[in-house]
C-alpha positions in Angstrom: 88.4 86.4 64.2 91.7 87.9 65.6 94.7 86.6 67.3 93.5 88.4 70.5 90.3 86.4 70.6 92.3 83.2 70.5 94.0 83.7 73.9 97.2 85.4 72.8 99.1 87.8 74.9 99.1 91.5 73.6 103.0 91.0 72.8 102.6 87.8 70.8 99.3 89.6 68.9 102.0 92.3 67.9 104.8 90.0 67.1 102.0 88.2 64.7 101.1 91.5 63.4 104.8 92.5 62.7 105.1 89.4 60.5 102.2 90.3 58.5 99.9 87.7 59.9 96.7 89.8 60.0 94.0 87.3 60.8 94.7 83.8 61.8 94.7 81.0 59.2 92.0 78.3 59.4 94.5 75.9 61.2 95.9 78.6 63.7 92.2 79.4 64.7 91.7 75.8 65.3 94.7 74.7 66.8 96.0 77.9 68.8 93.1 77.4 71.6 93.5 73.8 72.1 97.6 73.8 72.4 96.5 76.7 74.8 94.5 74.4 76.9 97.2 72.0 77.3 95.7 69.1 75.2 97.6 67.0 72.8 96.9 67.8 68.9 96.9 65.9 66.0 96.4 68.4 62.9 96.3 68.0 59.3 96.4 71.1 57.1 97.8 71.8 53.3 101.4 73.2 53.0 101.5 76.8 53.2 98.6 77.2 55.7 100.6 78.8 58.6 101.2 75.4 60.6 104.4 76.5 62.0 102.7 79.7 63.9 99.8 77.4 64.6 102.0 75.6 67.4 104.5 78.2 67.7 102.4 81.1 69.1 100.7 78.9 71.8 104.2 77.1 72.8 105.7 80.5 73.1 102.5 81.9 75.2 102.9 78.9 77.6 106.6 79.7 78.0 105.8 83.3 78.5 103.1 82.8 81.2 105.7 80.4 82.9 108.6 82.9 83.2 106.1 85.8 84.4 105.1 83.4 87.2 108.1 82.0 88.2 107.3 78.5 87.5 109.3 76.0 85.7 107.7 75.2 82.3 110.4 72.4 81.3 111.6 72.4 77.7 110.0 72.4 74.2 111.2 70.0 71.6 110.6 70.6 68.0 111.5 67.7 66.0 111.4 68.2 62.0 112.9 65.9 59.2 115.3 68.3 57.4 118.2 70.8 58.1 116.3 73.3 55.8 113.0 73.0 57.8 115.1 73.3 61.1 116.6 76.5 60.1 113.2 77.7 58.9 111.2 76.8 62.0 113.8 78.1 64.6 113.8 81.4 62.8 110.0 81.9 62.8 110.4 81.0 66.7 113.0 83.4 67.3 111.3 86.5 65.2 107.9 85.8 67.1 109.8 85.8 70.7 111.7 89.0 69.8 109.0 91.3 71.3 108.2 89.5 74.4 109.0 91.0 77.7 111.2 87.9 78.8 114.3 86.5 76.8 113.6 82.8 75.4 116.3 81.1 74.1 115.6 79.0 70.8 118.6 76.6 69.8 118.7 74.5 66.5 120.6 71.5 65.8 121.0 69.3 62.6 123.6 67.1 61.0 126.1 68.0 58.2 128.0 70.8 60.4 130.3 70.7 63.4 128.4 69.7 66.5 130.7 71.9 68.7 128.8 75.1 68.3 125.3 73.4 68.9 126.8 72.1 72.1 128.4 75.5 73.2 124.8 76.8 72.3 123.0 74.5 74.7 125.3 75.5 77.7 122.9 76.7 80.5 120.0 75.0 78.8 117.4 76.0 76.1 113.7 77.1 76.3 113.3 75.7 72.7 115.2 73.0 70.9 114.5 72.4 67.4 116.3 69.3 65.8 116.8 66.7 63.2 116.3 63.5 65.1 120.1 62.3 64.1 121.8 65.2 65.4 119.6 65.3 68.6 120.5 61.8 69.3 124.3 62.7 69.0 123.9 65.6 71.4 122.3 63.4 73.7 125.3 61.0 73.3 127.6 63.9 74.0 125.6 64.8 77.1 124.9 68.1 75.8 120.9 68.0 76.8 118.7 65.5 78.3 115.0 64.8 77.5 113.7 64.3 81.0 112.7 67.6 81.4 110.7 68.0 78.2 107.1 69.4 78.6 106.1 69.7 75.2 107.0 67.4 71.8 106.4 69.0 68.6 106.8 66.9 65.5 106.6 69.2 62.3 105.8 67.2 59.2 105.0 64.4 61.4 104.3 61.9 58.7 107.8 62.0 57.3 109.3 61.6 61.1 107.1 58.2 61.2 108.8 56.9 58.0 110.7 54.0 58.4 114.0 56.0 57.9 113.3 57.8 61.1 111.7 54.7 62.9 114.9 53.8 64.9 116.0 57.4 66.0 112.3 58.1 66.7 111.9 55.1 68.9 115.0 55.9 70.8 113.9 59.7 71.6 110.4 58.6 72.7 111.6 56.3 75.0 113.9 59.4 76.9 110.8 61.4 76.8 108.7 61.7 80.1 105.2 60.2 79.7 103.7 63.3 81.2 104.0 65.8 78.3 101.7 67.7 75.6 102.3 66.2 72.2 101.7 68.0 69.0 101.8 66.5 65.8 101.1 68.8 62.5 101.7 67.5 58.9 100.2 68.1 55.4 99.2 64.5 55.1 98.8 61.8 57.6 98.1 58.4 55.9 96.3 55.7 57.7 99.5 53.7 58.9 100.8 56.8 60.1 97.9 57.6 62.1 98.2 54.4 63.9 101.7 55.2 65.1 100.9 58.7 66.1 97.8 57.5 68.1 100.2 55.3 70.3 102.1 58.5 71.5 99.1 60.6 72.1 96.9 61.0 74.8 93.1 61.7 73.9 94.3 64.2 71.0 92.0 67.1 69.3 92.0 65.9 65.9 92.0 69.0 63.5 91.7 68.6 59.9 91.6 71.7 57.7 90.1 70.8 54.2 91.1 72.8 51.3 88.0 74.6 49.7 87.5 75.1 46.1 89.3 78.6 45.9 92.5 77.2 47.6 92.8 74.1 45.3 92.2 76.5 42.2 95.3 78.4 43.4 97.4 75.5 41.9 97.3 74.7 38.3 98.1 71.0 37.5 99.2 70.3 34.1 100.6 66.8 32.8 102.7 66.9 29.5 103.2 63.8 27.7 106.9 63.4 26.7 109.4 60.8 26.0 111.9 60.4 28.5 114.8 61.7 26.5 113.2 64.6 25.8 112.3 66.2 29.3 115.4 68.3 29.4 114.9 70.0 26.0 111.0 70.5 26.9 112.3 72.1 30.4 114.2 74.3 28.5 111.3 75.3 26.3 109.0 75.7 29.0 111.5 78.2 30.8 111.8 80.2 27.6 108.0 80.2 26.9 106.5 80.7 30.3 108.7 83.4 31.9 108.5 81.6 35.3 111.1 83.7 37.1 111.8 80.8 39.4 111.1 77.1 38.9 111.5 73.9 41.6 112.3 71.0 39.3 111.9 67.6 41.1 113.8 64.7 40.5 114.3 61.1 42.0 117.9 61.0 42.7 121.1 62.9 43.6 122.5 61.8 40.1 119.5 63.4 38.6 119.7 66.7 40.1 123.5 66.9 39.4 123.0 66.0 35.7 119.7 68.1 35.1 121.2 71.1 36.8 124.4 70.8 34.8 122.7 70.6 31.4 120.7 73.6 32.2 123.6 75.6 33.4 125.4 74.7 30.2 122.7 76.3 28.2 123.1 79.6 30.1 120.2 78.8 32.7 121.1 79.7 36.2 120.4 76.4 37.9 121.8 74.6 40.9 121.1 71.0 42.6 119.8 70.4 45.9 120.1 67.1 47.3 120.8 65.5 50.8 124.4 64.7 49.9 125.6 68.0 49.3 127.3 69.8 52.3 125.5 72.2 54.5 127.2 75.1 52.9 126.2 74.3 49.4 122.9 73.4 50.5 122.3 76.8 52.3 124.0 78.6 49.4 121.7 77.1 47.0 118.5 78.0 48.9 119.9 81.3 49.8 120.6 82.1 46.0 117.1 80.7 45.1 115.2 82.5 47.5 117.0 85.7 46.7 116.2 85.4 42.9 119.9 84.8 41.7 118.7 81.2 40.4 116.3 80.4 38.2 115.9 77.0 38.7 116.5 74.7 41.7 116.6 70.9 41.0 115.9 69.1 44.0 115.0 65.7 45.3 112.4 65.0 47.9 114.3 66.6 50.2 113.1 70.1 49.3 109.3 69.1 49.4 109.3 69.0 53.0 108.4 72.2 54.8 110.6 74.7 52.9 108.6 78.0 52.5 109.8 79.8 49.3 107.7 82.9 48.8 106.2 83.6 45.5 107.1 80.4 43.7 105.6 80.5 40.5 106.1 76.9 39.5 107.1 73.6 40.2 108.0 70.7 37.4 108.0 67.0 38.4 110.8 66.2 35.9 110.7 62.5 37.5 107.4 61.4 39.3 107.2 61.0 42.9 107.0 57.6 44.5 103.4 58.4 46.2 100.7 60.6 46.1 101.8 62.0 49.5 105.1 63.1 48.0 103.3 64.5 45.2 101.0 66.7 47.4 104.3 67.9 49.3 105.7 68.8 46.0 103.2 70.8 44.4 102.4 72.6 47.7 105.6 74.6 47.2 103.8 76.9 44.7 100.6 78.5 45.0 101.2 79.5 48.7 99.9 82.5 51.0 97.1 83.3 48.1 99.6 83.3 45.2 98.7 81.5 41.9 101.0 78.5 40.8 101.4 75.9 38.3 102.6 72.4 38.8 103.8 70.4 35.8 104.3 66.7 35.6 106.3 65.2 32.7 104.4 61.9 31.9 106.3 58.9 29.7 104.6 55.7 28.2 106.5 54.1 31.2 105.1 56.2 33.9 101.6 57.0 32.6 100.2 54.0 34.8 101.8 55.4 38.2 100.5 58.9 37.4 96.9 57.5 36.9 97.4 55.8 40.3 98.5 59.4 41.9 95.2 60.9 40.1 93.3 58.2 41.7 94.7 58.7 45.2 94.1 62.7 44.8 90.6 62.1 43.4 90.8 64.2 40.2 92.0 63.8 36.6 94.4 66.0 35.1 94.2 66.8 31.4 97.1 65.4 29.4 99.0 67.8 26.9 101.4 67.6 24.1 103.7 70.4 23.1 104.6 70.8 19.6 108.0 69.6 18.7 108.2 67.3 21.7 105.2 64.7 21.0 106.2 61.4 22.3 106.9 58.3 20.1 106.1 56.1 23.3 102.5 54.9 23.5 101.0 54.4 27.1 99.0 51.4 27.8 95.5 51.7 28.3 95.4 49.0 30.8 93.7 50.1 34.3 95.7 51.1 36.9 97.5 48.3 38.3 98.3 47.4 41.9 101.2 49.5 43.3 103.1 46.2 43.3 102.7 45.7 39.9 104.3 48.8 38.7 106.8 49.0 36.0 110.0 50.5 37.1 111.1 53.5 35.7 114.9 53.5 34.4 115.3 57.0 35.9 114.3 56.0 39.5 111.5 57.4 41.6 108.6 54.8 41.2 108.0 52.1 43.6 108.2 48.6 42.2 110.5 45.7 41.6 113.8 46.5 40.2 116.2 43.8 38.4 119.2 42.7 40.3 122.6 43.3 39.2 122.7 39.4 38.7 119.5 39.6 36.6 120.9 42.1 34.4 124.0 40.2 33.8 122.2 37.0 33.1 120.1 38.9 30.5 123.2 40.4 28.9 124.8 36.9 28.8 121.8 35.5 27.0 121.7 38.3 24.3 125.4 37.5 23.7 124.7 33.7 23.2 121.7 34.6 20.8 123.9 36.9 18.5 
């Protein structure tokens, strides 16, 4: 199957070829004809499968057709959860539109930087706006743009946009959109509660689910190494020295952990930087740029970096802290093993986190054999009990696992009780 057979114009077929898209990926082959028909889409496909081009190419085709016919197409709004993904999507759409016979204006908008250049860029309108929800609402409040003319709404990493953290912002945005529009929701995962929310915004959508085949799954080797919590950083340094990984993305649960682990590695002469949501946009851009260019060996990141960021030829990811859910685990390990490359995903498992990892395995439908590395054998012993309900998980002292945490008052009471007992 070729891109031309999907209904794309010769100019867009050339644009795809220029970007080394030789043949459509399964999600592109399934989604492009449906989007060109003007239908709503709810699409699920693994990370690295080409979802941006799956909606980007047919959206550009519709804009091209409207311009050439002298019709008003309205605007295209692409919503994404992170600044990094916004930049990545906008860059892809700009590159794909460069060879078109008409000039299409793509504007990217996200927080953490001055709003004034983005307001200036929106003067005279835009064909496509790629934005994070919060900054989009800021621009609307500044009267820099309106949503009444949006004809196509795209949610990239849609499951994240339906998280509670975006709920209020998304509701405000949806209320301002015209009811007659095409809606395209793409993500690597769509948990059942998210599907229910998505269904309320879609009109008779085409449901597209591209299931991984065995060859795709085999691209990522999953490893689980048992280690005591306090020995994780020395084990990480050992693996960096022994495995010969040119670049590694290390996932942690908190901003503090990202800074702490990156600093410890840097003190040992390892080129490492943190990446988390409280860094300035300049620092985030610099860290990602250095990592992509190979000037850093290790990027220590919170789950901010697990969503949609495409880093070519990333040989390994390490779950220093386990993710909060199986969905986040999928997004994390999906950073490696992309575009036909082989990759490895290593998870550090302690006695306190064993039961949580078993729950992740259960949701994934597979078992990852446990390993022990000589010199780093754990002293803690994991419980042999069956996997408990999520509400019963013991909290990880380093964060990252759902469960009941002690309040500050509880900790003070315990400390007072210990003093009385001394």
